[in-house]
C-alpha positions in Angstrom: -3.3 -32.9 18.5 -0.6 -35.8 17.4 0.3 -38.0 14.1 -1.1 -40.7 15.5 -4.9 -39.4 16.4 -4.5 -38.2 12.6 -3.1 -41.4 11.5 -3.4 -44.4 13.0 -6.9 -44.2 15.4 -9.1 -43.6 12.9 -9.7 -39.8 13.4 -9.1 -38.6 10.3 -12.1 -37.4 8.9 -13.3 -35.9 12.1 -10.1 -34.2 12.7 -10.8 -32.6 9.3 -14.3 -31.5 9.9 -13.1 -29.8 13.6 -10.0 -28.0 11.9 -12.1 -26.5 8.6 -14.3 -25.1 11.2 -11.4 -23.6 13.2 -10.4 -21.9 9.7 -13.5 -21.1 8.7 -14.6 -19.0 11.7 -11.2 -17.5 12.6 -10.6 -19.3 15.4 -7.3 -19.3 16.9 -4.5 -18.9 20.3 -6.0 -15.7 21.2 -10.2 -16.3 21.1 -12.3 -15.3 23.7 -13.5 -18.5 25.0 -16.5 -17.9 27.3 -16.8 -21.2 29.7 -20.6 -21.7 30.7 -20.5 -25.3 31.8 -17.6 -27.1 33.7 -19.0 -30.0 35.6 -17.9 -33.3 36.9 -19.3 -34.8 33.0 -19.9 -31.5 31.1 -17.3 -28.9 30.0 -19.4 -26.4 27.6 -17.8 -23.3 26.3 -18.5 -20.2 23.4 -15.4 -19.0 21.4 -15.7 -15.9 20.0 -19.3 -15.8 20.2 -19.5 -17.5 16.6 -18.4 -21.6 18.0 -20.0 -23.1 20.7 -18.9 -26.7 21.9 -19.3 -29.1 24.5 -17.4 -32.6 25.8 -18.6 -35.1 27.7 -21.8 -37.2 28.3 -23.7 -34.4 30.0 -26.0 -32.8 27.8 -25.9 -29.0 26.9 -27.1 -27.1 24.3 -25.9 -23.6 22.8 -30.3 -22.8 22.3 -31.5 -21.4 19.2 -29.8 -19.6 16.6 -27.5 -22.3 16.2 -26.2 -25.3 14.0 -24.9 -28.3 14.3 -21.4 -28.5 12.5 -19.8 -31.6 14.0 -20.5 -34.0 16.9 -19.1 -37.6 18.0 -18.7 -40.0 21.1 -19.2 -37.2 23.9 -18.2 -34.1 21.8 -20.3 -31.8 20.1 -19.8 -28.2 18.0 -22.2 -25.5 16.4 -21.7 -23.0 14.6 -23.9 -19.7 14.3 -24.2 -20.2 10.7 -23.4 -16.3 9.6 -19.7 -17.2 8.8 -19.5 -18.5 5.8 -17.3 -20.9 4.5 -13.8 -20.2 2.9 -13.5 -20.0 -1.1 -11.5 -22.7 -2.8 -7.4 -21.9 -2.4 -7.7 -20.1 0.9 -8.0 -20.2 4.5 -10.0 -17.5 5.7 -13.6 -16.9 5.2 -13.4 -13.5 3.5 -10.6 -10.9 3.4 -10.6 -7.0 3.3 -8.5 -4.4 2.3 -9.0 -0.7 4.9 -6.8 2.5 4.6 -6.7 6.1 4.1 -6.9 4.9 0.5 -10.8 4.6 1.5 -11.1 6.1 4.9 -10.2 2.6 6.5 -13.8 1.1 4.9 -13.9 -2.4 4.1 -12.6 -3.4 -0.1 -13.2 -6.8 -0.5 -10.4 -8.6 -1.7 -10.6 -12.2 -4.2 -9.0 -14.7 -3.2 -7.0 -16.3 -5.5 -6.0 -19.6 -5.4 -2.9 -20.6 -3.2 -3.8 -18.6 0.1 -3.2 -15.5 -1.9 -6.2 -12.5 -1.6 -5.8 -9.8 -3.9 -7.3 -6.3 -4.5 -6.6 -4.6 -7.5 -6.5 -0.4 -8.7 -5.8 0.8 -5.2 -4.6 4.5 -5.5 -2.9 6.0 -3.0 -1.5 9.7 -2.8 1.7 9.9 -1.6 0.8 11.6 1.9 3.2 10.7 4.4 0.3 9.2 6.4 -0.8 6.9 4.0 -1.3 3.7 5.0 -3.7 0.1 5.2 -4.2 -3.2 7.6 -5.8 -6.6 6.3 -9.4 -7.3 8.1 -11.0 -11.3 8.0 -14.8 -10.0 8.7 -14.2 -6.2 7.7 -15.1 -5.3 11.6 -11.4 -5.1 13.3 -12.5 -9.0 15.6 -9.1 -10.7 13.4 -6.9 -8.2 11.6 -3.6 -8.1 10.3 -0.7 -5.8 10.1 2.9 -4.9 10.5 4.9 -3.7 13.4 8.0 -5.2 11.9 8.0 -3.7 8.8 9.8 -6.7 7.2 7.2 -7.9 5.0 5.0 -10.2 7.1 1.8 -9.2 9.2 1.2 -10.2 12.2 -2.2 -10.8 14.1 -3.3 -6.6 15.7 0.0 -5.5 14.2 0.1 -1.7 13.1 -0.5 -0.5 10.1 1.1 -0.9 6.9 3.3 2.4 5.8 2.6 3.0 1.6 3.8 6.7 0.9 4.8 6.4 -2.4 2.2 7.5 -4.9 0.7 5.4 -7.4 -1.8 2.6 -8.3 -1.2 -0.9 -6.6 -2.2 -4.3 -6.8 -2.1 -5.2 -2.8 -1.8 -9.3 -1.9 -2.2 -10.9 0.9 -0.9 -14.5 1.9 -3.2 -15.9 4.9 -1.2 -18.9 5.3 2.3 -17.3 5.6 1.2 -14.0 6.5 3.3 -12.4 3.8 2.0 -9.6 1.5 3.1 -7.5 -1.8 1.8 -3.9 -2.6 2.9 -3.9 -6.7 2.6 -0.5 -8.5 0.6 -1.0 -11.4 0.6 2.5 -13.1 2.6 6.0 -11.6 0.6 9.2 -11.1 1.0 11.6 -13.9 3.8 14.4 -13.4 2.4 18.0 -12.3 0.5 20.2 -14.6 3.2 22.6 -16.4 3.8 26.4 -15.8 5.6 28.7 -17.6 8.8 30.2 -16.5 10.3 33.3 -18.5 14.3 32.8 -17.8 15.8 36.2 -18.2 20.0 36.4 -18.7 21.6 40.1 -18.7 24.5 41.3 -19.7 24.9 38.2 -21.8 26.9 39.6 -24.4 28.6 37.3 -26.7 30.6 37.2 -29.9 29.8 36.0 -33.9 28.5 32.5 -33.4 28.3 32.4 -29.3 24.4 32.2 -27.6 23.5 32.6 -24.8 21.7 29.1 -22.8 19.7 28.6 -19.6 20.4 24.2 -17.9 19.3 23.3 -14.8 18.2 20.6 -12.0 14.7 19.1 -14.0 15.0 17.6 -17.3 13.2 20.3 -19.4 16.5 22.2 -18.2 18.8 19.3 -19.7 19.7 18.4 -15.9 22.9 20.0 -16.4 24.0 18.4 -19.4 25.2 21.0 -21.5 24.1 19.1 -24.5 20.6 19.8 -23.6 20.4 23.2 -22.4 17.9 25.5 -23.9 19.0 28.6 -26.5 17.2 32.2 -25.3 16.4 34.6 -27.6 18.0 38.1 -27.4 14.7 39.9 -27.5 16.7 42.9 -26.0 20.5 42.6 -26.2 22.3 41.8 -23.8 19.2 40.5 -22.4 18.2 37.0 -23.3 15.1 35.0 -22.5 12.8 32.5 -22.7 9.2 30.9 -21.4 9.9 27.6 -20.5 7.0 24.8 -19.4 8.6 23.3 -16.2 7.0 21.2 -13.5 4.5 23.2 -10.9 5.9 23.6 -7.7 9.5 22.5 -8.3 11.9 23.6 -6.8 14.5 24.4 -9.3 18.1 25.3 -9.5 19.6 26.6 -12.9 22.2 29.0 -14.4 23.1 31.2 -17.5 25.7 29.8 -20.5 27.5 30.9 -22.9 27.7 28.5 -26.1 29.5 27.9 -28.8 30.7 25.3 -31.5 34.2 24.4 -30.8 34.7 26.7 -27.8 34.6 26.1 -24.1 31.0 27.0 -22.2 31.4 30.0 -20.3 28.8 29.3 -17.2 27.4 32.1 -15.0 29.8 32.5 -11.7 28.7 32.0 -8.4 26.1 29.7 -7.0 23.4 28.1 -8.6 20.3 30.2 -9.7 16.9 29.4 -7.6 13.5 29.3 -8.6 10.3 27.4 -7.1 7.5 27.3 -9.6 3.9 28.2 -8.3 1.1 25.6 -8.5 -0.6 27.6 -11.4 -0.5 30.8 -14.1 4.0 31.9 -14.8 6.7 33.4 -13.1 10.5 35.3 -14.1 13.6 34.2 -12.9 16.2 36.0 -13.6 20.0 35.8 -13.8 22.6 38.0 -14.4 26.4 36.9 -16.3 
């Protein structure tokens, strides 16, 4: 189609109708064309089993089950009538989101206008294999992924990876093919478990106490001013139960802390404890 056809030859209305039929039915350069007649005065074909067309003065019809959608001098176009028109503001007639979050079922997206489809409250667990794709009809005949991982989808592209846990709003522009996944909520922290931190040989002077500090916020994130004071329950052994995240690797150390006095750190490498999924555990170190 050339600009002169559209504006100068009085074909704007007919061309708009044909463009609408093509968009509504998702026809594109890779659509399957089944040529059913090719004669001197007649060419007829069925495209993607959804649109039938004929060009030329010869008579031809696709038969029952088809609806005449457009016609003019020496041409006619039929549709099966099974594809609904696109909603106002979008080009495609529908859009589904399919991925590991729904076992690749078909979650219906909503046209928000300006060619943008949206689905809210999509929850991913953070697995390394979590992924999704966009599917126009929910049958994989016209789906979009992102082989290049550049934020712009391609027809029949690769699955889109999303490995950060959380609940997302996912949008897809069916004109530019850009997509976004915006995290709206983060998953709750893992449940806490009790760790009995024990520091042995913690001999102290007046005003001095034994603390524990470590790599997680519950242990001050290595900030001595936020360290946890232990109790001299069996002096010079000090201990305290501290609630920390479950299933977490924690590095920690014993300290001797007193006002206006340099902190005395336990020597050697950091102590390490990996917390269980539930219950409690004891972590012991010594000065």
